[in-house]
C-alpha angles and dihedrals in degrees: 000000000000112000091193126034116168120170125183096342112185134179123175128203125172092256102026138042126196104200136190100338114182120188131166125182122181122214112269096032134105122218130195117208107205131175145126122287110282094021092121104259095132091040089054091051094046094048090046090055091043091241085125125031115251124220096214146349138062129276128195122177122184088356093302128112120245129249095013092063099029098136094048091045093051089052088058099041128069116199139180117194122199116250097014113143126192122214102309097211095046123098117245090242091056093048090050093048090057096039096051092059089071094062125075093199101043109158109206092185092054091046092053091046091052092046090051091048092048092041094235113173107218092202096059122099114244092246089058092064120097118239090261093049090051089056091047091050091049090050092050091052093045093053100040097086094054096246122202089217129034118199117190123186109195092340096174096049106124096008119124 
């Protein structure tokens, strides 16, 4: 099965056009998405996940069409986007308690194991985490519902 099938993806901005992007990724494979700054990597990811409206093309993730099956897809996909901040004044435990309600397959044991491995203090406020710890927390959340597909946008930014 293909976990990613993108055909003819387009997104137009006044000063930039993402045109006719085709990507296929089979289950069991890893893909790196490399390009210069401003080439459209993050735009491709955001339009693929329907976080940004696309202007053309077709997207299937985990064999399901986006946006028609968006909720089911997002239960099968873990993603970490660069530069995303949670509520700065909220404790990590509070953010997690809200976030996990969105996932049918949330695995509390896996989440706790990842937090222990990454040394994430559940009682800290999000703003108290270093840049690297924020990335580790985002990774823990992204992996804690056993996704079929993991999409990482700038996953090492801020990590030592």
